[in-house]
C-alpha positions in Angstrom: 8.5 -12.4 9.0 7.3 -11.6 12.6 8.8 -8.9 14.2 8.0 -7.2 17.8 8.0 -3.3 17.1 7.0 -1.2 20.4 4.2 1.3 18.8 1.4 3.4 19.3 -0.9 5.5 17.2 -2.2 9.0 18.8 -5.5 9.8 17.3 -8.1 12.3 17.8 -11.7 12.8 17.5 -11.5 15.7 15.0 -8.9 18.0 13.6 -7.8 20.7 15.8 -7.9 18.5 19.0 -4.2 19.1 19.4 -2.5 15.8 18.3 0.3 17.1 16.5 1.4 19.3 19.5 1.0 16.0 21.8 3.1 13.8 19.5 5.8 16.5 19.1 5.8 16.7 23.0 5.9 12.9 23.5 8.5 12.3 20.9 10.8 15.0 22.5 10.1 13.7 26.3 10.8 10.1 25.1 13.8 11.1 23.2 15.0 13.1 26.6 14.6 9.8 28.6 17.1 8.3 26.1 15.1 6.4 23.9 15.2 6.0 20.0 12.0 7.0 18.8 10.5 6.8 15.0 7.5 9.0 14.2 5.1 8.5 11.5 1.9 10.7 10.1 -0.9 9.0 8.7 -2.0 10.9 5.5 -0.2 12.8 2.8 0.9 15.4 5.3 4.4 17.0 4.5 4.7 19.5 7.5 3.9 17.7 10.8 6.7 15.5 10.0 9.1 18.1 10.0 8.5 18.9 13.9 8.3 15.2 14.5 11.8 15.4 13.3 12.9 18.4 15.3 11.5 16.6 18.5 13.1 13.0 17.8 16.0 13.6 16.1 14.9 11.2 13.1 13.0 11.8 9.8 9.3 11.3 10.2 7.7 9.1 7.3 4.2 9.1 6.0 1.6 5.8 6.2 -1.0 6.4 3.6 -2.8 3.7 1.9 -4.1 5.7 -1.3 -0.6 6.7 -1.8 1.2 3.3 -1.4 -0.1 -0.3 -1.1 -0.8 -1.8 2.3 2.1 -4.3 1.9 4.3 -1.3 0.8 3.3 0.7 4.0 4.0 -2.2 6.3 7.5 -2.5 4.4 8.0 1.3 5.3 7.2 0.8 8.7 9.7 -2.5 9.1 12.6 -0.9 7.6 12.4 2.6 9.4 11.4 1.4 12.6 13.1 -1.8 13.0 16.2 -0.1 15.1 13.7 2.2 17.3 12.8 1.4 21.0 9.2 2.9 20.2 7.3 4.2 17.4 4.8 6.7 17.3 2.3 7.0 14.7 0.3 10.6 14.6 -3.2 10.2 13.2 -4.9 12.2 10.6 -8.3 14.4 11.1 -10.4 12.3 13.2 -9.6 8.4 14.1 -12.1 7.4 11.4 -12.1 10.1 8.7 -9.7 9.7 5.6 -10.9 9.2 1.9 -14.1 7.3 0.9 -14.6 4.0 2.4 -11.9 4.9 5.0 -9.0 4.9 2.9 -6.1 6.0 4.8 -8.1 6.9 8.1 -6.1 6.3 11.3 -8.4 3.7 12.2 -7.3 1.5 9.1 -3.6 2.1 9.5 -4.2 1.1 13.5 -5.7 -2.1 12.5 -3.2 -2.8 9.7 -0.3 -2.3 12.0 -2.2 -4.1 14.9 -1.2 -1.0 16.8 -2.9 0.3 20.4 -4.6 3.5 20.1 -4.7 6.7 22.6 -7.5 9.2 21.7 -6.5 12.9 22.2 -9.8 14.7 23.1 -10.1 18.5 23.2 -11.5 19.0 26.5 -11.9 22.8 26.2 -15.6 23.8 27.1 -16.5 20.2 27.8 -17.1 18.2 31.1 -18.6 14.7 31.6 -19.6 14.6 27.8 -15.7 14.1 27.3 -16.6 10.5 28.7 -19.6 9.9 26.3 -17.5 10.9 23.4 -14.8 8.4 24.3 -17.4 5.7 24.8 -18.9 6.4 21.4 -15.4 6.3 19.5 -14.2 2.9 21.4 -17.6 1.2 20.4 -18.1 2.6 16.9 -15.5 -0.1 15.7 -14.7 -2.6 18.4 -11.9 -4.0 16.1 -9.9 -0.6 16.8 -7.9 -1.2 20.0 -8.7 2.2 21.8 -6.4 1.5 24.8 -7.1 4.9 26.6 -7.3 8.8 26.4 -5.0 11.8 26.6 -7.3 15.1 27.8 -6.0 18.2 26.2 -6.5 21.9 26.9 -7.6 21.5 30.2 -8.7 24.7 32.5 -7.9 23.4 35.9 -7.5 20.5 38.1 -11.2 20.4 38.9 -12.0 20.3 35.2 -9.4 17.4 34.8 -11.0 15.3 37.8 -14.4 15.8 36.7 -13.9 14.3 33.3 -11.4 11.4 34.8 -14.2 10.4 37.1 -16.7 10.0 34.3 -14.3 7.9 32.5 -13.4 5.9 35.7 -17.0 4.6 35.6 -16.5 3.7 31.9 -13.2 1.9 32.4 -11.4 3.8 30.0 -8.0 4.7 31.3 -6.4 8.0 31.2 -2.7 8.4 30.1 -2.5 11.9 30.1 -4.1 15.4 31.1 -2.5 18.5 29.2 -3.6 21.9 30.7 -4.0 24.9 28.2 -0.8 26.5 27.3 -0.4 29.4 24.9 3.5 28.6 24.5 2.9 25.7 23.0 1.0 27.2 20.2 2.6 26.5 16.7 2.7 29.2 13.9 0.5 28.6 10.9 -0.2 29.7 7.4 -2.5 28.9 4.4 -1.5 25.1 4.3 -1.4 24.6 7.8 1.7 24.8 10.0 4.5 26.8 9.2 7.5 24.5 7.7 10.2 24.0 10.4 12.3 25.3 7.6 10.8 28.8 8.1 10.1 28.5 11.8 13.2 30.2 13.4 12.0 29.3 16.9 10.8 26.0 16.3 13.7 24.3 18.6 12.3 26.4 21.6 8.8 25.7 20.8 9.6 22.0 20.5 11.5 21.9 23.6 8.6 23.7 25.6 6.2 21.4 24.4 8.4 18.6 25.3 8.6 19.6 28.6 5.0 20.5 29.3 3.8 17.1 27.6 6.3 15.0 29.2 5.1 16.3 32.7 1.7 15.9 32.0 1.3 12.4 30.6 2.2 8.9 32.1 5.3 8.2 30.0 6.2 4.9 31.6 2.8 3.6 31.1 3.0 4.8 27.5 6.1 3.2 27.1 4.6 -0.2 28.7 1.7 0.1 26.3 3.6 0.5 23.2 5.8 -2.7 24.2 2.8 -4.9 24.9 1.5 -4.5 21.2 1.8 -7.9 19.7 4.1 -9.1 17.0 3.4 -8.1 13.8 3.9 -9.7 10.5 6.0 -7.3 8.1 7.2 -8.1 4.7 11.1 -8.2 3.8 13.0 -5.1 2.7 14.6 -4.0 -0.4 18.1 -2.9 -0.6 19.9 -0.1 -2.3 21.9 -1.2 -5.5 25.7 -0.8 -5.1 25.9 1.2 -8.1 23.9 4.6 -8.8 23.6 5.2 -13.0 22.4 8.5 -13.0 22.2 11.8 -10.8 19.1 13.7 -10.1 19.2 17.2 -8.9 16.2 17.7 -6.2 15.2 21.6 -5.2 15.7 21.6 -1.7 15.4 24.9 0.5 12.9 26.9 2.2 10.6 27.3 -1.0 10.7 23.6 -2.0 10.2 21.4 1.2 7.5 18.6 0.1 9.3 15.5 -0.2 8.4 12.0 1.5 12.0 10.5 2.6 10.8 7.0 1.2 9.8 8.6 -2.3 13.5 9.8 -2.5 14.5 6.3 -1.1 12.3 4.8 -4.3 14.5 6.9 -6.9 17.7 5.6 -4.8 16.5 2.0 -5.4 16.3 2.6 -9.0 19.6 3.6 -9.3 19.8 7.4 -8.7 22.0 9.4 -6.7 20.3 12.4 -5.4 21.9 15.8 -5.4 20.1 18.4 -3.5 20.4 22.1 -4.6 19.0 25.4 -3.8 16.9 27.3 -6.5 16.6 30.5 -4.1 20.3 30.7 -3.2 22.4 28.6 -5.5 23.6 30.2 -8.5 23.1 27.4 -11.1 22.0 23.9 -11.2 24.3 21.2 -10.1 25.7 18.6 -13.0 22.9 16.4 -13.3 21.0 13.8 -15.4 17.5 14.9 -14.4 15.7 17.4 -12.2 12.6 17.0 -9.8 11.4 20.3 -8.5 8.9 19.2 -5.2 6.3 21.2 -3.4 6.6 23.9 -0.9 5.8 27.4 -0.8 7.5 29.2 -3.7 4.7 31.9 -3.3 6.4 33.0 -0.1 9.7 33.6 -1.8 8.4 34.6 -5.4 10.7 37.8 -5.4 13.7 35.9 -4.3 13.1 33.2 -6.9 12.7 36.0 -9.5 15.8 37.7 -8.5 17.9 34.8 -8.9 18.2 34.8 -12.6 21.3 32.9 -13.2 19.3 29.9 -11.6 16.2 30.4 -13.7 18.5 30.5 -16.6 20.3 27.4 -15.7 17.4 25.5 -15.3 15.9 26.7 -18.8 19.3 25.4 -20.4 18.7 22.1 -18.7 15.1 22.2 -19.9 16.3 23.0 -23.6 19.0 20.4 -23.4 16.4 17.7 -23.1 17.0 16.8 -19.3 13.9 14.8 -18.0 12.1 17.6 -15.5 9.6 16.6 -13.4 7.5 19.1 -10.9 4.8 18.8 -8.3 2.8 21.8 -7.2 5.2 24.5 -6.0 7.7 23.2 -8.2 5.0 23.1 -11.0 4.6 27.2 -10.3 8.2 27.8 -10.7 8.1 26.1 -14.1 5.4 28.7 -15.2 6.3 31.8 -17.4 4.9 34.1 -14.3 3.5 33.5 -10.8 1.3 36.3 -9.2 1.2 36.4 -5.2 -1.3 36.9 -2.7 -0.9 40.6 -3.0 -1.4 40.6 -7.0 2.5 41.2 -7.7 3.7 39.3 -10.9 6.8 37.6 -10.8 8.4 36.0 -14.0 9.6 32.2 -13.1 11.4 30.0 -15.4 9.2 30.2 -18.5 9.6 26.3 -19.2 5.7 26.0 -18.9 3.7 28.6 -21.2 1.3 29.7 -18.6 0.7 31.7 -15.5 -0.2 30.6 -11.9 -2.0 32.9 -9.6 -2.5 32.6 -5.6 -6.2 32.7 -4.4 -7.5 34.0 -1.0 -9.5 30.6 -0.8 -8.3 26.8 -0.8 -8.8 25.7 -4.6 -8.5 21.7 -4.1 -7.7 19.2 -1.5 -7.9 15.5 -1.9 -6.9 12.1 -3.3 -6.7 11.8 -6.9 -6.4 9.0 -9.6 -4.3 10.6 -12.4 -4.3 9.1 -15.8 -1.5 10.2 -18.3 -3.0 11.8 -21.4 0.3 11.2 -23.3 3.6 9.4 -22.8 5.7 11.4 -19.9 8.9 11.3 -18.2 7.0 9.0 -15.5 5.3 6.5 -18.1 3.2 6.0 -21.1 0.0 7.4 -22.0 -2.6 5.7 -20.0 -0.6 5.0 -17.0 -2.6 5.5 -13.8 -1.0 7.1 -10.6 -2.5 7.3 -7.0 -1.6 10.9 -5.8 -2.8 14.2 -3.9 -3.9 17.5 -4.5 -3.6 20.6 -2.1 -3.0 24.0 -3.4 -4.3 27.7 -3.3 -3.1 28.8 -6.7 -4.5 28.0 -10.0 -3.3 27.5 -13.5 -3.4 29.8 -16.3 -5.0 32.7 -14.2 -3.8 35.4 -16.5 -4.9 34.1 -19.9 -6.4 31.0 -21.4 -4.2 27.6 -22.3 -4.2 26.6 -25.8 -4.3 22.8 -26.2 -1.8 23.1 -29.0 0.5 25.3 -26.7 -0.2 23.8 -23.6 -0.7 20.2 -23.9 -2.4 18.7 -20.7 -0.3 15.8 -18.8 -3.0 13.9 -16.8 -6.9 13.7 -16.2 -7.6 13.4 -12.6 -10.3 11.7 -11.0 -11.2 12.6 -7.5 -12.7 10.3 -4.9 -15.4 12.4 -4.0 -18.2 12.2 -7.0 -16.8 15.0 -9.1 -16.4 15.1 -13.0 -12.8 14.2 -14.2 -10.8 16.9 -15.5 -7.6 17.9 -17.5 -4.7 18.8 -15.5 -0.8 19.5 -15.6 1.2 19.9 -18.8 3.4 17.7 -20.3 5.5 17.8 -23.4 8.7 16.2 -24.4 11.0 15.9 -21.4 8.8 18.5 -19.2 6.1 17.1 -16.7 4.5 19.5 -14.1 1.0 19.3 -12.3 -0.5 19.8 -9.0 -0.2 16.2 -8.2 1.7 15.1 -5.3 2.8 11.5 -5.7 4.8 9.0 -3.5 7.1 7.0 -5.4 7.1 4.3 -3.1 3.4 3.5 -4.3 4.5 4.1 -7.8 7.7 2.5 -8.2 7.5 1.9 -11.8 7.3 5.6 -12.4 10.4 6.2 -10.3 12.0 3.4 -12.3 10.9 4.9 -16.0 11.9 8.6 -14.8 15.4 7.2 -13.9 15.3 5.4 -17.4 14.9 8.7 -18.8 17.9 10.0 -17.1 19.8 7.4 -18.2 19.0 7.9 -22.0 19.6 11.5 -21.7 23.2 10.8 -19.8 23.9 8.4 -22.6 22.8 11.0 -25.4 24.9 13.8 -23.8 28.1 11.6 -23.8 28.2 10.4 -27.0 
C-alpha cells in the first residue's frame, strides 16, 4: 500500500555535530506551529528519543535494520507516522556510519524510506571547507537524496556568509544556520546524554533549544521539503488482540528507562497486559505472571535499590515461585548478588543471579551482536539466534570467578567486528539475564515464547 507521509532525515557528518540538538529544536518549533510531529532515531539509542518526546509530545521510535528487518522497520514507521503532519528522523553518527556493510546507517534508512536528507555540519573552526565537506557527502552516494544543509555552531554573521557563499557556488541549499549557544547544551554522563527522567531542567532546556533553532532555520521550507517526499510503499499493520492472557510487570523508573515502545507493543500483540512498577519506590511487585527488567542506570541508584529491601525480597519470591523473569543490562545488574559502583562501594542486589557486577571507568563493550542461546530459556529453545546490541561500562563476575555449574551461560555472543565469539549472560530455569538489548519487533517469536511461558506459569499457579 502506498502512502504519502511528509518526512525528512536530519543527518550529520560525524558524531558530536549537534544533530540531537537540532532535531529537538525542530520538533519543539514545529509543535509550536501546531503540527503533529512524529520523531525517530536511527540506531539502538534509548536516550535521544526521550528528548524527542519532551519536544514533540509524542513517544520517539527507533529505526534500526540490525535489530529489526527492513519490512518491520517500514511497518513501524507506517503505523506510528500515519496520523502525523510531519516525521523527523534523526540519524546516527555520521551519515554513512553504522555496522559493517552499512547496517543501520542513516543513509541506508533514508534510502529505505525514500526520504530527503538535511546534513548538519558543525562549522566551528571551519570556513569554506564546510562546502567541500558537504559536496563530498553529496557525491559519495548519489542515491542518497541530500537536499541541503543546516550549519551549526557558527561564530558570527560573517562566518555564516562565508560558508553560504561557498555552498551557493555548489548549488547546495542552506536550510538553517545556528549560532553557538551554551544555553542549548544538554547534560551528559558515561553512556551519553542524561536521560530525561533524571534531568530536572529538561523542559526549560528543550524550550530554549526550540526557540533558538526555530528562529535559525527556515521552518516553512523544511516543511515543504518533507511534503515533497514521494509516496512510499508501506506494509500493512498488525492489530492488538482483544483479550490479554497474561500480565507482565515491567520495571519503569529513574533506574530502569531503556525500553523501545515498539518492543513493548510486540509483547502486547502476543497477548500481554503491561503493568509498570518502580523497583526504586514501590514496596513490592504488582500481581503479575512475568517480569521484565530493562536497562538503564541502576549504578546511579545502587544505594536506593539496596535500601528498598521489601522490593528485593518481593522479586526474589517471584523468582523462587517460578515466575519467568527476563532482564537486560541494567536489569541484569539488579538481578546480581552484588553491585560495585564507580566509587568502589558494594551494594547487595536481589541475589537471583549468583554473580557480581562492577562498574569500570572505561567503556567495556559497544556494538551489535548475534546472540545464540546456549540452552533453553524463557525466550526460546537452545540454538535460537537473536539480534541485539551491547553498550555497558560494567563487567560481570568482577569480584569472583563464575563457576560454569553455578553460573550457566545464556548465550554465545558474536560481534559484527572480527572478534572471537564469547559466552555471556546467565540462564537457569525461569531466569534469563544478560547485557543484550533486544528489540522484540525484530524477534517476535521470542516475545511470543516469553508470553507463552508466562501463560504456563499462570496456569500452574491457578491449579
